[in-house]
N, C-alpha and C positions, 0 to 999 in steps of 0.2 A: 602631463608634459613637463610641468615645472619640477616634479620629482625626478624625472629622467634627466633633465638638465642639471639638477643639483648633483646627481650621481656622477654625471660626466665631468663636472667642475671640481670634484673632490680631488685631494692631493694624491701624489704617488700612484698614478694610474699606470697600467701596462700599455704596451704599444697598440694593442687591439682597441683599447678604450680611446686612445688618442686618434687613431685612424677613424674610429666611429664618429668622434667629435668633428674632426676637420675634413674627413673624406665623405661623410654622409650628412650629419646634422647641419654643418656649416659649409657644405660643399659648393654652394652657389656663390661665386665671387667674380662675376663677369661685368654686370652693369653697376653703375654708381649706387643704385638703390641696394643691390645685393651686397656690395662692399660695406655700405653703412650698417646693414643688418649684421654682417660678420663682425664688424668693429664693435657694435653694441654688445655682442655676446662674448667676444674675445677679451674686451677690456676688464670685466670683472674677474675673469679667469687669471689674468696676469697680475691684477691688483691684489688679489687674495694671496698671491705668492710674495707680495711685498715690493713689486716692481713699480716704478713710475711708468705711466702710459701716456705718450704724447704723439704729436704728428709733425712731420716735415712736409709742408705744402708748397708746391712750386708756384701756386697762384696763377697758373695759366688757364685762361678760360676755355680754349679749344682743346688743349691737351694737358689737362690738369693731372698732376701726380701727387698722391697723398701717401707718403711712406709712414709706417707705424714704428715708433721708437719705443722699445721696451727696456727700461733701465736708464742709466745716465751715460749717454755716448760721449759726453765731454770728459768724464772721469775715467771711463773704461779704456783699457789698452787693447782689449780683444773684443771684436764685434762679430757675431755670427749672423749671417744674412741668408734670406731665402725670399723668393717672390710669394705674394699671397693672391695676386690676381690670377684668374684662369683664362686659358686661350679660347679663341673662337674655333668652331668646328671647321676643318679643312674640307673643301669640296673635292680636291684632288688628293691622291695618296701623298702622305707627308712624312718626312723623317726629320728629326731635330738633330742638328750638328752643334753640340755644345762648344766646340773649339774651332768652328769654321763659319764665321758670320756671312761670308760670301755665298755659301751654299744655302744658308737659311734665307738670304735676301732673294736669291734666284727663285726659290719656291714661293716666297711671298709675292714676288712680281707675277708669277704664273697665276696665283690665286686672284690677284687684283685684276689681271687681264681677263680671266674667265668671268669674274663677277661683273666687270664692266660690260663685257659682251652680253651677259644675261640681262643686265640692267637696260642696256640700249634696246635689246630685243623686246623686253617687256614693255618699255615705253612706246616702241613702235606699234606693238600689238594693242596697247591701250588706246593709242591715237586712232588706230584702224577701227576698233570697236565703237569708240565715241563718235567718229565721223559718220558711221552708218547706223547709229543707234536708232534714230527717229524713223528710218525706213524699214526696220526689222519688224516681223510679226511679234505679237505679244509674248508668245512662248520663247522666242529667240531673244527678246529683250530681257526677259527674266533670267535666262541662261547667261546672257551677256553681262547682266548686273553681277551675278555670282563670279563670273570670270574677272570682271573689273575689280571686285573686292579682293579676290585672291591675288591679282597682279599688284595691287596697292600694298597688301601685306608682304608679298614676296619682295617687292622693291625696297620696302622699309627694312626688311631683314637683311637684304644685301648690303644696305648702307651701314647699319649698326652692327652687323655681324651676327652669326648664329652661335650662341654659347655651346661649347662642347659639354655633353652631359656628365661625363665621368672623367676625373683628372687625378687619379691616384699617384701616378708617377710625376706628373707635372701640374700640380706640385703639392698635393695634400700630404704626401709622405714627409716632405721637408718641413711643412708646418707642424706635423705631429712630432717630428724630431726636435724642433725648436721648443715646443711645449714641454717635452720630456727633459730636455737639457735645462730649461729655465726652472723647472721644479727642483732639480738637484744642484743648481748653482745659485740659488736665490740669496745666499749669504755672501756672495763674492761680487763686490761692487766694481771690480775691475773687468767684469764681463757684462756685455750688453747685447741686445738682439734688435735687429731691424727687419721688418717685413716690408718688402719692396712692392710698390705699385707699378703697373704698366711695364712689367719686366719680362713677361713671357713671350711677347711678340716684338719687343724692342728692349733696349737697355735704358729706358727712360728713368726707371727707379734708381738704378746704380748711378747714372749721371747726375740725378738730382741730389743723391746722397753725397757725391763727390764735391758738389758745390758748397757743402757745409764747411765752415771754417774748422781747420784742425784735423780733418778726416784723412788727409794724405799721410799722416804720421801714425795712424792706427794699424793694427794687424787684423785681417779679416779671414773668416772661413765662410765660403759660399756653398750652401747645400743645394744640390740640383739633381732632380730625377733619381731618387734613391729607393723607390719602391721595389724595383726589380731590374734585372739586367745581367748579362753574362759576365761582364767585366766591371770592376770598380777602379776608377782612376782618380788619382790625386794630381792635379795639374798645377803648375806654379812657374814662376820665373827663377832664374839661377840663384838669385839672392836669397831665396827661401828654401834652399836645399835642406838645411839642417832642420827647419820647422817641419817640412814634409816628412823627413825621416822619422822624427819624433812622433808625428801623427800616425804614420803607418805602423810604427812599433806599438802604438797604443791600440791597434786594431788586430789583435791575435785571432787566428782562425779565419781571416779574410785575406784573399789574395789581391792585394792592392797594387796597381801599376803606378809607379812613380814616373810621371811624365814632366820633363823639363822643357819649357819653351825658351830655348837659347837664342833662336833667330828672331831678330826684330820684326821682320815681315810676318812671321807666323804668330808672334805675340799680338800683333795688331788685329788678328782675326778672332781674338778671344776677349772675354770680360777682363782679363788681366791687364789690358791696355788702360783701363780706367783705374784699377787699383792693383798696381804691380806687387804690392805687399799683401797678396791674398792667395789662399789655398782654395782651389775649386774642386770640390768632391762631387763626383758624378758617376752613375752606372749606365752601361749601355753595351753596345756590340761593336767590334772592329770589323769593318767591311770595306774592302778595296783600300786598305791602309788609312781609312778614316774612322774616327770614333763617332758612332751614330746611335741615337735613341729612337726606337721604333714605337709606333702605335700612339704617340701623343697626338692631340687634336683629333682624336677619333673615339668612337664608342668602345674601342678595344683597350683603352687606358684604364683598366679595372684590376690589373694584377698587382699583388703586393706580397713580398716575401717577408713575413713578420719576424721569423727567427733571425734573418740577416739584418733586418732593420734594428732589432734589439742589440745585436753585436755592434752595429755602427753607433748606436746610442751609448752603449757602455764604453766603447773606445773613445768617443768624443768626450764623455764625462771624465774619463781618466786623463785625457790630454788637457782639458780645461782646468781640472783641479790640480794637475801636476805642475 
């Protein structure tokens, strides 16, 4: 096992190796314990590349956010971002809308409503079994004990959430890209990387980063859902038109949609409201005039287009080094 990890941590790996590391070996990043394990393994990887490795902690007890800082964000003028936490499994069919937070919120409210109904129903069934437990025959009491144990575990899982088992698109592929970029830009102090916590089901990681002094003056690239998808989009505010054109030009062989959010109301539905000086790179599908990413928060999130991911990597390296 130690030999395998040593091989995974060696320099200049290809994208398959990076996906193996972040999509399989370090794929569990849902609970706080899993995040600590991920951090303990990721830290030596980036420190061997010569980067500083630190944390930005929101210090909130109930909704703590721990962003991972790779490099010196105070000195850097370009910061590459991606979430490192993974989402919960969705009970209902779920689609992720990268540029429409209202649609994401509607789906999340449906999930909460269904989970609440399930929780209330489970609590009622638990009360019903307990209230009649002493009157039941021995065999039924044994069966009732098993049902009670199941209901307790089920209610606990409803409260803490059920981790989604596979998360290649959201967001192991983005982590793999960050690792590949960090390998090839390790001598450029003007570039840093931030892995965002609690950012797959909310923007808590981005908002915590925005609270850091001096962040509003930086330039950001946000990597989001890049494992596979029919369309590749570079979204941005009007002020970053030239930056987007340069990034798209650095991605030869890829058909990238240059999407400008010129209307204030539409901009508020995106992550760009937090950092207007950010390019949001994402892949997905256009459906009913909306950009949507399918199969996240489900067991179907296992597809990855390695050749395209390598083209994105090479293009981003050319852009960052240029």
